[in-house]
C-alpha positions as CSV (number, residue, x, y, z in Angstrom):
1,M,36.1,-11.4,-0.6
2,T,35.2,-8.4,1.5
3,Q,35.6,-8.8,5.2
4,G,32.4,-9.9,6.8
5,L,31.2,-11.9,3.9
6,G,31.3,-15.7,4.3
7,D,29.4,-18.3,6.2
8,G,28.9,-16.4,9.4
9,P,28.8,-12.9,10.9
10,G,32.0,-11.0,10.4
11,P,33.7,-8.2,12.4
12,G,33.5,-4.5,11.8
13,P,31.0,-1.7,12.5
14,E,27.3,-2.2,11.7
15,P,25.2,0.0,9.4
16,D,24.1,3.3,11.0
17,G,27.1,3.3,13.3
18,G,25.8,0.8,15.9
19,R,28.1,-1.2,18.1
20,G,26.2,-4.3,19.2
21,E,27.8,-7.2,20.9
22,N,31.0,-9.0,20.0
23,P,31.1,-10.6,16.6
24,A,29.8,-14.2,16.5
25,P,32.1,-17.0,15.3
26,A,31.7,-18.2,11.7
27,V,29.3,-21.1,11.2
28,S,30.9,-24.0,9.3
29,G,30.2,-27.5,8.3
30,P,28.7,-29.2,5.3
31,P,25.2,-28.1,4.3
32,V,22.3,-30.5,4.9
33,P,21.2,-32.0,1.5
34,S,18.2,-30.3,0.0
35,T,15.9,-31.0,-2.9
36,R,15.5,-27.2,-3.5
37,G,17.7,-24.4,-4.5
38,R,20.6,-26.5,-5.9
39,D,21.1,-24.0,-8.7
40,R,20.8,-21.0,-6.4
41,D,22.4,-22.3,-3.3
42,W,23.4,-19.2,-1.2
43,V,21.6,-16.3,0.5
44,G,23.1,-12.9,1.3
45,I,22.4,-11.3,4.7
46,A,22.6,-7.5,5.1
47,A,22.5,-7.1,8.9
48,N,22.3,-4.3,11.5
49,A,23.3,-5.4,15.0
50,A,22.0,-2.0,16.4
51,S,18.5,-2.2,15.1
52,G,15.6,-2.0,17.6
53,R,16.9,-3.3,21.0
54,G,20.1,-4.6,19.6
55,G,19.3,-8.3,19.0
56,G,20.5,-8.5,15.4
57,R,23.5,-10.7,15.9
58,A,21.6,-13.5,17.7
59,K,19.0,-13.5,15.0
60,V,21.7,-13.7,12.3
61,R,23.2,-16.8,14.0
62,R,19.8,-18.5,14.1
63,L,19.1,-17.6,10.5
64,I,22.3,-19.0,9.3
65,R,21.5,-22.3,11.1
66,G,18.1,-22.4,9.5
67,L,19.5,-21.8,6.0
68,R,22.1,-24.5,6.5
69,E,19.4,-27.0,7.4
70,R,17.7,-26.2,4.1
71,G,20.9,-26.6,2.1
72,L,21.6,-22.9,1.7
73,R,24.9,-21.2,2.5
74,A,25.0,-17.7,4.0
75,R,27.1,-14.7,3.2
76,V,26.8,-11.9,5.8
77,A,27.5,-8.2,5.5
78,W,27.6,-5.9,8.6
79,T,29.0,-2.7,7.2
80,P,27.8,-0.5,4.3
81,G,30.9,-1.4,2.2
82,E,30.3,-5.1,2.8
83,R,26.6,-4.7,1.9
84,S,27.5,-3.0,-1.4
85,A,29.9,-5.8,-2.2
86,L,27.3,-8.4,-1.3
87,V,24.6,-6.8,-3.5
88,A,27.1,-6.6,-6.4
89,E,28.1,-10.2,-6.0
90,S,24.4,-11.4,-5.9
91,A,23.7,-9.6,-9.2
92,D,26.4,-11.5,-11.0
93,D,25.8,-14.9,-9.4
94,P,22.8,-17.0,-10.5
95,K,23.3,-19.2,-7.4
96,C,22.1,-16.4,-5.1
97,R,18.6,-17.2,-4.0
98,C,17.8,-13.8,-2.3
99,L,19.1,-11.1,0.0
100,V,17.8,-10.9,3.6
101,A,17.7,-7.6,5.5
102,V,18.1,-8.3,9.2
103,G,17.1,-5.1,11.0
104,G,14.4,-2.4,11.0
105,D,13.0,-0.3,8.2
106,G,16.2,1.7,7.9
107,T,18.1,-1.5,7.2
108,V,15.5,-2.5,4.5
109,G,15.9,1.0,3.0
110,A,19.7,0.7,2.9
111,L,19.5,-2.6,1.1
112,V,16.8,-1.3,-1.4
113,N,19.1,1.7,-2.1
114,E,21.8,-0.7,-3.3
115,E,19.3,-1.5,-6.1
116,P,19.4,-5.3,-5.8
117,R,18.6,-7.4,-8.8
118,V,17.6,-10.5,-6.8
119,P,14.5,-10.8,-4.6
120,I,14.8,-9.4,-1.0
121,T,13.1,-10.5,2.2
122,V,13.3,-9.3,5.8
123,L,14.0,-10.8,9.2
124,P,12.6,-7.9,11.3
125,A,14.7,-6.8,14.2
126,G,13.8,-3.1,14.5
127,T,11.3,-1.0,16.4
128,E,8.3,-0.7,14.0
129,N,9.3,-3.1,11.2
130,L,6.6,-1.6,9.0
131,F,7.9,-3.1,5.7
132,A,8.0,-6.6,7.2
133,R,4.5,-6.2,8.7
134,H,3.1,-5.2,5.4
135,F,4.3,-8.4,3.8
136,R,3.5,-10.5,6.9
137,L,7.2,-11.5,7.3
138,S,7.9,-13.4,10.6
139,A,10.5,-12.4,13.2
140,N,11.3,-16.1,13.6
141,P,14.7,-16.8,11.9
142,A,13.6,-20.4,11.1
143,E,10.6,-19.0,9.2
144,T,12.8,-16.5,7.4
145,A,15.0,-19.4,6.3
146,A,12.0,-21.3,5.0
147,T,10.9,-18.2,3.0
148,A,14.4,-17.9,1.5
149,A,14.3,-21.5,0.5
150,S,10.7,-21.8,-0.8
151,G,9.0,-18.4,-0.9
152,H,7.8,-16.6,-4.0
153,P,8.5,-13.1,-5.2
154,V,6.0,-10.2,-5.1
155,R,6.7,-7.4,-7.5
156,T,6.6,-4.1,-5.6
157,D,7.0,-0.4,-6.4
158,V,9.4,2.0,-4.6
159,G,9.4,5.7,-4.3
160,L,12.4,7.8,-5.5
161,G,13.5,11.1,-3.9
162,P,16.3,13.4,-5.0
163,R,19.0,11.2,-3.3
164,R,17.4,8.0,-2.1
165,R,14.7,5.4,-2.7
166,F,12.0,4.8,-0.1
167,T,9.7,1.8,0.4
168,L,7.2,3.2,2.8
169,M,6.8,7.0,2.8
170,A,8.4,10.4,2.7
171,G,7.3,12.9,5.3
172,F,7.6,16.7,5.3
173,G,7.0,18.9,8.3
174,F,6.1,18.1,11.9
175,D,6.6,14.3,11.8
176,A,9.9,14.7,10.1
177,D,10.9,17.2,12.8
178,V,10.1,14.5,15.4
179,V,12.1,11.9,13.4
180,T,15.1,14.3,13.2
181,R,15.1,15.0,16.9
182,H,14.9,11.3,17.8
183,H,17.7,10.5,15.5
184,T,19.9,13.3,16.9
185,A,19.4,11.9,20.4
186,R,20.0,8.4,19.4
187,V,23.3,9.0,17.7
188,R,24.6,11.5,20.3
189,G,28.2,10.4,21.1
190,G,28.9,9.1,17.6
191,S,27.2,5.7,17.5
192,A,23.6,4.7,17.1
193,R,22.1,3.3,20.3
194,P,19.3,0.6,20.2
195,T,15.9,2.3,20.2
196,H,12.3,1.7,21.3
197,R,9.0,3.5,21.1
198,A,9.4,5.3,24.5
199,M,12.4,7.2,23.0
200,Y,9.9,9.1,20.8
201,V,8.1,10.7,23.7
202,D,10.7,13.4,24.3
203,P,11.1,14.5,20.7
204,V,7.3,14.6,20.2
205,L,7.0,17.0,23.2
206,R,9.9,19.1,22.1
207,A,8.6,19.3,18.5
208,S,5.1,20.3,19.7
209,F,6.5,23.3,21.5
210,A,9.3,24.3,19.1
211,Y,8.2,23.5,15.5
212,K,6.7,26.5,13.7
213,F,4.7,24.7,11.0
214,P,5.8,26.8,8.0
215,P,3.6,26.4,4.8
216,I,4.6,23.6,2.4
217,T,3.7,23.5,-1.2
218,V,3.3,20.2,-3.1
219,T,2.9,20.3,-6.8
220,L,1.3,17.1,-8.2
221,S,1.7,16.0,-11.8
222,D,1.0,13.1,-14.1
223,P,3.7,12.8,-16.8
224,D,1.4,10.9,-19.1
225,S,-1.5,13.5,-19.1
226,G,0.5,16.6,-18.3
227,R,-2.0,17.6,-15.6
228,E,-0.7,19.5,-12.7
229,E,-2.1,20.7,-9.3
230,S,-0.6,22.6,-6.4
231,L,-1.7,22.1,-2.7
232,V,-0.5,24.0,0.4
233,G,-0.4,22.5,3.9
234,S,1.6,22.4,7.1
235,T,2.4,18.7,6.9
236,V,2.8,16.5,3.8
237,F,3.1,12.8,3.3
238,V,3.9,10.8,0.2
239,F,3.1,7.1,0.7
240,N,4.2,4.1,-1.3
241,L,2.8,1.5,1.2
242,P,-0.1,2.0,3.6
243,R,2.1,1.7,6.7
244,Y,3.0,4.2,9.5
245,A,4.2,3.9,13.1
246,L,1.8,2.5,15.7
247,G,-0.4,1.3,12.8
248,L,-1.8,4.7,12.1
249,P,-3.8,4.6,8.9
250,F,-2.6,7.9,7.2
251,A,-3.0,6.4,3.7
252,P,-5.1,3.3,4.0
253,T,-5.7,3.1,0.2
254,A,-2.0,3.1,-0.7
255,V,-1.1,0.0,-2.9
256,G,2.4,-1.3,-3.4
257,D,2.0,-2.4,-7.0
258,D,-0.3,0.2,-8.6
259,G,2.4,2.4,-10.0
260,L,1.2,5.4,-8.0
261,L,2.1,7.3,-4.8
262,D,-0.5,8.5,-2.3
263,V,-0.1,12.1,-1.2
264,V,-1.8,13.3,2.0
265,V,-1.7,17.0,2.9
266,F,-2.8,18.4,6.2
267,R,-3.6,22.1,5.7
268,D,-3.8,23.9,9.0
269,P,-0.7,24.6,11.2
270,G,-0.1,24.4,14.9
271,P,0.3,21.7,17.6
272,F,-3.4,21.7,18.5
273,R,-4.5,21.2,14.9
274,A,-1.8,18.5,14.6
275,L,-3.4,16.7,17.6
276,H,-6.8,17.1,16.1
277,Y,-5.6,15.6,12.8
278,L,-4.0,12.7,14.6
279,W,-7.3,12.0,16.4
280,L,-9.1,11.9,13.0
281,V,-6.4,9.6,11.7
282,V,-6.8,7.2,14.6
283,R,-10.5,7.1,13.9
284,G,-10.0,6.7,10.1
285,L,-11.9,9.8,9.4
286,H,-9.3,12.3,8.2
287,L,-9.5,11.7,4.4
288,D,-13.2,12.9,4.4
289,R,-12.6,16.0,6.4
290,P,-12.0,19.7,5.3
291,G,-8.4,20.6,5.6
292,V,-7.1,17.2,4.5
293,E,-6.3,16.5,0.8
294,H,-5.6,13.0,-0.7
295,R,-4.4,12.3,-4.2
296,K,-2.9,9.4,-6.1
297,V,-0.1,10.6,-8.4
298,K,3.1,9.5,-10.2
299,R,5.1,12.6,-9.2
300,A,5.1,15.2,-6.5
301,V,7.5,18.2,-6.0
302,V,7.7,19.6,-2.5
303,T,8.9,23.2,-1.8
304,A,8.9,25.6,1.1
305,G,9.9,29.2,1.8
306,E,11.4,28.3,5.2
307,L,13.4,25.4,6.6
308,V,11.2,22.2,6.6
309,P,12.7,18.8,7.7
310,V,12.2,15.7,5.6
311,Q,12.1,12.0,6.6
312,L,12.3,8.9,4.5
313,D,11.0,5.6,6.0
314,G,11.5,7.0,9.5
315,D,15.0,8.3,9.0
316,P,16.1,12.0,8.6
317,A,16.6,12.9,5.0
318,G,17.6,16.6,5.0
319,Y,15.5,19.8,4.6
320,V,13.5,21.7,2.1
321,N,13.9,25.5,2.2
322,G,13.6,28.6,0.0
323,D,16.4,27.6,-2.3
324,P,15.0,26.1,-5.5
325,A,17.8,23.6,-5.4
326,S,16.3,22.1,-2.2
327,A,13.0,21.2,-3.8
328,W,12.1,17.6,-3.2
329,T,10.9,15.7,-6.3
330,T,9.4,12.3,-5.4
331,E,8.2,9.8,-8.1
332,V,7.2,6.2,-8.3
333,L,9.4,3.4,-9.7
334,P,6.9,0.8,-10.7
335,G,7.9,-2.8,-9.9
336,A,11.4,-1.8,-8.8
337,I,11.9,-4.7,-6.4
338,D,10.8,-8.3,-5.8
339,V,9.9,-9.1,-2.2
340,L,10.2,-12.8,-1.3
341,V,7.3,-13.8,0.8
342,P,6.0,-17.1,2.4
343,S,4.1,-19.4,0.1
344,R,1.0,-18.9,2.4
345,F,1.2,-15.1,1.9
346,A,-2.0,-13.3,0.8
347,P,-1.8,-9.5,0.3
348,P,-3.7,-7.5,2.8
349,A,-7.0,-6.1,1.6
350,G,-6.4,-3.0,-0.4
351,A,-2.7,-3.5,-0.4
């Protein structure tokens, strides 16, 4: 079995290059008898010790204890290679109950991009934890263990870009420039440092002065009807779920199981216009104002004549530029994943 898989956290570097604390010892001992899950008696854990403020390892230890109390064994992956092996093993083993991402939205995205065939759930340990918040998933490891043992799956769409899947959103332009600057500062020195919201202040200020807001073209299409429409703006978002940092309602009508993506285009360039748009978003008025376009589509192609940064789920994802090969095609994959949620879960209104 790959190093790091077993009944406790294993050694090795964490996803995204984080260092974290020293590896925890393996948890051993016979499982507590359980009346549930005897035919699917283990849970895979894809963990990132460097997420958020770096508390991933402690949460994993507590999660393993909670699973054991419910008669479920744990197999833990800390590195990308271990995660891939874990997902492959879960697909071939009917005794795997689910996979748990322990980390932030980047950790969730990394797991989703392994294309798991079993349900996933999340023990949030990141900065924003937007995916976990959408599904009302607790940061308490004991509650996550209970969800793994007795939760129920919710079929959910994902978005697909040229190279990666995304669960939340793709962003093009100013916000992606902020994300790229933040990521560059965070990984300076070769390893990802734990992050927090205050670390975004500097990249926001730098982007406000330096970003040039080049025009971005987004071509929207419906493969079923053949209809096509092109919009031009300075910042473009493609949402799968109605979640953004700080709870900002950029796409409040986005629904995770409608087989559609929500595209929001902000037309006018410049930092002052961006600030004005942000104020409208905070007040929930932007979708009704001139200069802001909103569409629900199955497919969107983003192009630009100049270098425009891209972010997926809050992580840098490259650039769009004048080269036709750099065009970003995003489309929806209906019902691509099952998310295991607590039995008490009720989808948020409009979600």
